[in-house]
Residue frames relative to the residue before (quaternion, step in Angstrom):
aa qw qx qy qz dx dy dz
X 1.0000 0.0000 0.0000 0.0000 0.00 0.00 0.00
X 0.2969 -0.7755 0.5344 0.1577 3.54 -1.01 0.78
X 0.8045 -0.2526 0.2107 0.4945 3.51 -1.22 -0.56
X 0.6282 0.5435 -0.4069 0.3800 3.52 -1.31 0.28
X 0.5035 -0.6257 0.5111 0.3062 3.50 -1.37 -0.22
X 0.0527 -0.7825 0.6204 0.0040 3.55 -0.97 0.92
X 0.0617 -0.7791 0.6237 0.0144 3.53 -0.98 0.94
X 0.2015 -0.6899 0.6764 0.1610 3.52 -1.17 0.72
X 0.0664 0.8292 -0.5423 0.1179 3.56 -0.59 1.17
X 0.2547 -0.6676 0.6476 0.2647 3.46 -1.48 -0.14
X 0.6666 -0.5639 0.3180 0.3695 3.55 -1.15 0.61
X 0.8297 0.2826 -0.1203 0.4661 3.59 0.74 -0.99
X 0.4000 0.7029 -0.4899 0.3254 3.60 1.23 0.13
X 0.4281 -0.7264 0.4645 0.2707 3.63 -0.63 1.03
X 0.6320 0.5224 -0.3382 0.4618 3.60 1.08 -0.60
X 0.6175 0.5269 -0.3342 0.4789 3.59 1.11 -0.69
X 0.6423 0.5171 -0.3142 0.4704 3.57 0.96 -0.89
X 0.6587 0.5159 -0.3039 0.4556 3.57 0.93 -0.91
X 0.6565 0.5060 -0.3078 0.4672 3.60 0.95 -0.89
X 0.6625 0.4898 -0.3102 0.4743 3.60 0.91 -0.88
X 0.6395 0.5372 -0.3291 0.4406 3.60 0.97 -0.84
X 0.6440 0.5125 -0.3315 0.4613 3.61 0.95 -0.81
X 0.6806 0.4779 -0.2929 0.4718 3.57 0.87 -0.92
X 0.6272 0.5220 -0.3347 0.4714 3.60 1.02 -0.76
X 0.6401 0.5374 -0.3148 0.4499 3.58 0.96 -0.90
X 0.7014 0.4471 -0.2488 0.4961 3.56 1.07 -0.79
X 0.4521 -0.7013 0.4421 0.3290 3.60 1.26 -0.18
X 0.4195 0.7130 -0.4517 0.3340 3.57 1.20 0.55
X 0.3301 -0.7108 0.5876 0.2014 3.55 -0.90 0.95
X 0.0215 0.8020 -0.5953 0.0441 3.55 -1.05 0.75
X 0.4131 -0.6485 0.5720 0.2856 3.51 -1.31 0.41
X 0.1351 -0.7926 0.5936 0.0343 3.56 -0.67 1.14
X 0.0989 -0.8036 0.5867 0.0136 3.56 -0.40 1.26
X 0.2303 -0.8013 0.5427 0.1018 3.56 -0.35 1.30
X 0.1431 -0.8076 0.5701 0.0471 3.55 -0.76 1.08
X 0.2702 0.8151 -0.4786 0.1830 3.61 1.30 0.18
X 0.8418 0.1117 0.0099 0.5280 3.55 0.63 -1.16
X 0.6387 0.5058 -0.3220 0.4823 3.56 1.18 0.51
X 0.2606 -0.8070 0.5110 0.1401 3.59 0.00 1.29
X 0.6156 0.5516 -0.3543 0.4373 3.61 1.07 -0.66
X 0.6632 0.4842 -0.3086 0.4802 3.60 0.94 -0.83
X 0.6283 0.5221 -0.3402 0.4657 3.60 1.04 -0.72
X 0.6380 0.5088 -0.3235 0.4790 3.61 1.01 -0.75
X 0.6189 0.5385 -0.3312 0.4661 3.57 1.02 -0.85
X 0.6508 0.5147 -0.3078 0.4656 3.58 0.92 -0.93
X 0.6803 0.4973 -0.2929 0.4517 3.57 0.84 -0.98
X 0.6519 0.5034 -0.3183 0.4694 3.59 0.99 -0.76
X 0.6849 0.4836 -0.2854 0.4644 3.60 0.91 -0.90
X 0.7751 0.3790 -0.1813 0.4719 3.56 0.87 -1.00
X 0.3412 -0.7241 0.5230 0.2929 3.57 1.08 -0.65
X 0.6761 0.4058 -0.2713 0.5519 3.56 1.30 0.40
X 0.3809 -0.7384 0.5165 0.2072 3.56 -1.19 0.61
X 0.6251 0.5836 -0.3317 0.3983 3.59 1.21 -0.37
X 0.2954 -0.7204 0.5952 0.1987 3.54 -1.28 0.46
X 0.5844 -0.1858 -0.7878 -0.0575 1.49 -2.17 1.19
X 0.2068 -0.6912 0.6631 0.1994 3.51 -1.37 0.25
X 0.1322 -0.8410 0.5241 -0.0244 3.52 -0.67 1.20
X 0.0930 -0.7535 0.6496 0.0412 3.53 -1.07 0.92
X 0.1077 -0.7251 0.6748 0.0851 3.51 -1.13 0.77
X 0.7772 -0.0486 -0.0417 0.6260 3.52 -0.29 1.30
X 0.7891 -0.2570 0.2259 0.5101 3.57 -0.85 -0.98
X 0.6200 0.5889 -0.3247 0.4042 3.58 1.26 -0.29
X 0.2899 -0.7226 0.6050 0.1667 3.55 -0.82 1.07
X 0.1624 -0.8205 0.5416 0.0837 3.58 -0.53 1.12
X 0.6087 -0.5437 0.3607 0.4514 3.59 1.23 -0.22
X 0.7252 -0.4191 0.3305 0.4349 3.52 -1.07 -0.84
X 0.8037 -0.2816 0.2198 0.4758 3.51 -1.31 -0.39
X 0.6455 0.5324 -0.3339 0.4340 3.59 0.88 -0.89
X 0.6669 0.4934 -0.3052 0.4676 3.58 0.96 -0.83
X 0.6490 0.5024 -0.3292 0.4669 3.58 1.00 -0.76
X 0.6492 0.5077 -0.3193 0.4679 3.60 0.98 -0.77
X 0.6189 0.5319 -0.3398 0.4676 3.58 1.08 -0.70
X 0.6325 0.5157 -0.3273 0.4762 3.59 0.98 -0.82
X 0.6377 0.5203 -0.3260 0.4651 3.59 1.00 -0.78
X 0.6689 0.4974 -0.3023 0.4623 3.61 0.89 -0.90
X 0.6850 0.4747 -0.2707 0.4818 3.57 1.09 -0.74
X 0.4639 -0.6917 0.4368 0.3400 3.59 1.25 -0.17
X 0.5368 0.6541 -0.3811 0.3725 3.59 1.22 0.37
X 0.5295 0.6663 -0.4079 0.3306 3.60 1.19 -0.42
X 0.6612 0.5178 -0.3221 0.4371 3.60 0.83 -0.92
X 0.6304 0.5331 -0.3292 0.4583 3.59 1.04 -0.76
X 0.6623 0.4926 -0.3074 0.4735 3.59 0.92 -0.87
X 0.6419 0.5191 -0.3213 0.4639 3.58 0.98 -0.83
X 0.6534 0.5091 -0.3112 0.4659 3.59 0.95 -0.85
X 0.6490 0.5226 -0.3177 0.4525 3.60 0.95 -0.84
X 0.7123 0.4324 -0.2443 0.4959 3.56 1.11 -0.71
X 0.4851 -0.6780 0.4256 0.3520 3.55 1.29 0.02
X 0.5452 0.6495 -0.3700 0.3793 3.56 1.21 0.47
X 0.4917 0.6610 -0.4522 0.3417 3.60 1.19 0.04
X 0.6006 -0.6072 0.3969 0.3362 3.53 -1.23 0.57
């Protein structure tokens, strides 16, 4: 995976919606990989992340975890720095 932000999500997961809303609010472009109806993509996500839950979020090459971890980075004032390092800031 290269620069930017990548999310593995499902359409109606409230945590996925929350993560997308934060990135949209910040004006950050991201790749949204929907795993709703694709067991192969869900397996790929689980293998890469070591987790089965959605969303799973990468900023650049760094797997940051899920929505809770991204929100924690935002509260700590560290999310914008990570986004800038990955070339994903607005």
